[in-house]
N, C-alpha and C positions, 0 to 999 in steps of 0.2 A: 443330516439324516444318517450319514455314515457313522458319526460319533454316537448317535442314539442306538444304532444297531449294535455297535461294538460294546456299548455299555451293558448289553444283555449277557454277553459272553461270560464275564467273570462271575456274576451271581449264579448263573446256571451251572457253571463248573463247580462252584463251591457246594451247591445243593446236590449235585451228582456224586459227590464224595461220600454221601451218606449211604452206607451199604444196606440200610433197612428199607430203602424206598421200594414201593410196589413196582412191578413191571410197568403198569400203566403210567404211574407218575414219572418213572425214569424215562419212558418213551416220550412223554409230553415235554420234559425238559430237554431231551436230545433234539426233539423236533424244533423247539423254540430256539435253541442254540444253533441248530443247523440253518434255520431261516436267517438268523443274524449273519452267519458266515456267508450264506448265499447272497444276501443283499449287499455285502461289501466286496463281492467277487472272489471270496476265498472258497472256490468251488470244491476243491479236494477235501477240505475240512468239513464243508457242508455235506458232501457225499458220505463221509464216514459217519456223521451223526444220523443222517437219514437211514443209512443201511442198518445201523444199530437200533434205531427206533422201529423200523419195519420188522426186525427180528423179534422184538418184544411185543408189538401190536400189529400183526399181519392183516388186520381187517380195517385199517384206517386209510381210506382212499386218498385223503389229503397228502399224506406222507408219500404215497406212491407217485402222485402228480408232481410234487416238489422234486422228488428224486429223478423222475423222468425228465424234468426240465434241465437238471444238471447233466444227465446223460446226453441229451441233445447238444448241449453246449460243449461237451467233450467229444462229440462225434460218434457216440455210441448209440446209433439210431435203433438197432435191433433191441438192445436192452431197454431203451426208453419206451419203445412200442409195447414191449412185454409188460412193463409196469403200468402203462395206460390201460392195457387189456385187463389187468388185475383190478385197477380202479373201477373199470366199467362193471366187472363182475360183482364188486362190492356194492356199488351205488350207481346204477345206470341212469338215474334221473337227476343226478347232481349237476347243477349248471356248470360247475367248474370242470367236471369230467367231460361234459358235452363240449364246452369251449376248447378243452385240450384236444379232443378228437378233431374239432374244426381246425385247430392250429396245425395238426398233422396233415390234414387234407390240403390246407393252404400251402404248407412247405413243399408238398408234392406237386403243386401247381394245379390242383383240382379244386378250383374256386367254387364251383356249384356245390360240390360235396361239403366244402368248408362252410358255405353260407347256410346249408341245410342244418348243420349241427349248431352253428352260432345262433341261428334263428330259434332253434329249440331251447338253447341255453337262456336266451333273452326272454322267451315267453315265460320261463320259470322265474327268472330274476332279471327284470328289465334294467337293472343297474349293475350287472356283472361287468366290471371295468375292462377286463381283457377282451371279453367278447365284443363289447362296444368298440374298442380300439381296433381290433382285428377286422370286424365287419366294415368299419369306416375305411380302413386301409384297402380292403378288397374292393369296395365300391369305388374308391378313387382310382384304382387300377383299371376298373371297368368303365371309367369316365362317368360314373353315376355320382357326380359331385354333390348335388343337392342332398341326396340320401346320405352320402358320406359326412356332409356338414351336420346333418341332423343328429347322427350318432355322436359326432364330436361334441356337439353342443350338450347333449345329454351327459356325456362324460365330464365336461367342464362344470356342469351344474351339480355334480356330486360334491359335497363339501370337502375341502382340501384335507381336513383332519380325518375324514372317512376314507377317501380314496388312497391316502398315503399309508393306510394300514397294510396295503398291498405293496410289496416291493416291486420296483420298476427298474429293470436293467435295460440300457440301450443296446444297440446292435454290437457295440464294442465291449459289452459286459460291464459297463460303468453304472453305478447306482445313480439314479436321477429322481427328482421330485416328480411324482406322477401327475399332480395337478398342473405343474409347469409344462410337462410333456404334452398334456392334453391341449393346452392353449397353443403351444408351438405347432402341434399337429394341425389344428384348425387354421392357424395362420398360413401354413403351407397349402392347405386346401384352397383358401381364398386366393393365394397367389396363382394357383393353377386355374382358378375360375376367372382370372383377370380382374380381381377386385383388390388392388394393392392397398387402398385406404383401409378396407376391412382387415386385411392381413396385418398392416402396421398397427392397427388398434389392438389386435391380439398379441403381437410382439410386445407392445407397450404394457399390456396387462401382465404378461409373463414377467417382465423386468420389474414392474411395480410390485408384484407379488413377492418376487425373490430375485434380487439382482445378482444372480449366480453367473459364473462363466458360461454355464450351459445356456441360459436365457440370453445373455449379452452376446454370445457368439452367434446365435440364431438371428437376433435382430441386426447385428453388425453385418452378417452375410447378406441379409435382405437389403439393408440400406446402401451397401456398397454398390449395388446395381441400380439404384434409383437416382436419376439425374437430379442434381442439386442437394442430395442428402449424403454426399461422400464424407463431409467433415464430421457429421453425426456418427457415421459408420466408424470412422477412425477412432472416435472417442470410445465407442463400445469395444472395439477390437483391442485397443491399447489397454483397456481395463482387463480384458481377458488375459492378455499376455503378461500383465503384472502378476497374475496368479498362476498362470500356466504358460511359461515362456517358450515351451516347445510345442505349443498347439499349432500344428501345421495349417489347419483350416483357417485359423485367425491370421497367420502370416499371409496366406494366399489371398484372403479377402481384403487385407490391407493393400496388397499389391493391386488388386482390381480397382479399389477406390482411388488409389494414387494414379493408376493408369487413366482412369476417367477424369482425373484432375490435371492430366497431362504432365504429371511429375514423374517422368519416365525413369530417371536415375534412381529416385527413391523407390519406385515400384520394383526395379530390378533387385534392390537390396531386400525388399520384402519377399520376393520370390526366391531369392537366395536362401533366406531363412526357412522358407516353406520346404524346399527340397533338402535342406540339411536335416530337418526334423523328419521328413518322410521322403526317402529317395525315389520311391515309385509314385510319382505325382504328375501324370501327363498334362493335366490342365495347367499346372504351374509352369512346366517347361514351355508349353504353347504360349502362355501369356508372357513369359519372359522373352520368348522369341519376338513377340510383337513389340515389346518395349525396346529391345535391342535394335529392331528394325527402325523404330522411330528415331533412335539416336544415331542411325547410320552405321551400326555395327553388323554388317551383313554376315560375316563369318560366324559370329556368336549367335546371331539369329537363326541361321540355318542349322547350326549344331544343336541348338535347343529344340528346334522343330523336329529334327530327325529323331532326337531322343524321345520326344513325345510320341512320335509315330511308332517307335519300337516298343514303347510301354503300353500303347493303346491301339490294338489292331483295327478297331472300328474307324479310326481317324482316316485311314487310307481311302476307304469308300467315301467318306465325307468330303475329302479335298479333290477327288478326281473330276467332278463336274466343273470346278473352277479352272483346273489345269487344262481340261479339254476345251472349254469355251474360250479360254484365253489364248488357245493355240499353242500351248507349251507342251502338250502331251497328245500324240497322234492316235494312240490306241484306245479302244473302248474298254479293253480288259483291265481289271484291277491288278496292279503290279503285286508280285509276291515277294519281292526283295527291294531293298533300297539301293539302287545302283547309282553310279556316277551320273548317268543320264537323268534319272528321276530327281536326284539331288539338285542338279542344274536347273531342271524344270521348276522345282519348288522355289528355288532362289529367285528365278526370274519372275515367278508369279508374286512372290512376296514383295518384290520391288515395283510391281505394277499395281497401282491403286485401283485399276479397273478389274483386276483379277481377284483381289482379295478384299 
């Protein structure tokens, strides 16, 4: 998909060299090229083309929405909101405009307001993909899983060639196949519902559709935590790492699978690679601490655990009940610093099977 998007750039650039183009045609070509840049994550180039297209055709709400997406990704929230307001003024009944407003409400944590606009968008266009995805995500957050699954299923039922006309960028700004993303989203919902077989079926469908690192990583992470499926997980994760050797999540999940297979020395090597690729990775440090403990490496284990605590402030609250019930920490208050006493208490708990 990235290659297809980039293939648009050169022809558009050649056509834009024609000085006799009408403003409308020039704006159209700039918008097409901008979307190509947008889909491959070249957001600065996309922003330049969108701005130029807006200057030529200031009454096209689609360009304002695309440009607002770029502004949000660059942290320019005020500018983005201004462009959405202009899109509303141009076409207040556009489902894309309505779902964009819903996305703004969602980002602000106002889920009821978000759902109101998403529902309006979907009444006009029941297959508006981003509205379906966002409404499904919001309902999952609200623990309305059956409703979330219904929207995810509608999203999956949109033909792949149709849904993939829409660019889909993940949370890291990476271009992904939208149909695969829909399958993986529903798989995650099934996991949360406690339906692992249904989840695995969707992971399998995503890989069968497109055995990309994106899909293989998701299935590998899932299988790494399923008893008896660790070897299958390692196959998927090794395939990911052949294409993306610095994918920290793949190294981490390899470590999880190897830990579950009690191959602790190999697990430590996998966690080593995870933290090399991503230095702030508290879960990797915590799991490496566990593997080191299993091998009797107490000092390495406590060092890793303390690093995890420093990287994730929520862990302190999580571990205090075990320290208190084990008799290793007398105070009910959550410590605000990692002292020698706390370090000693954690080490004792780590070495006590009843404590951890």
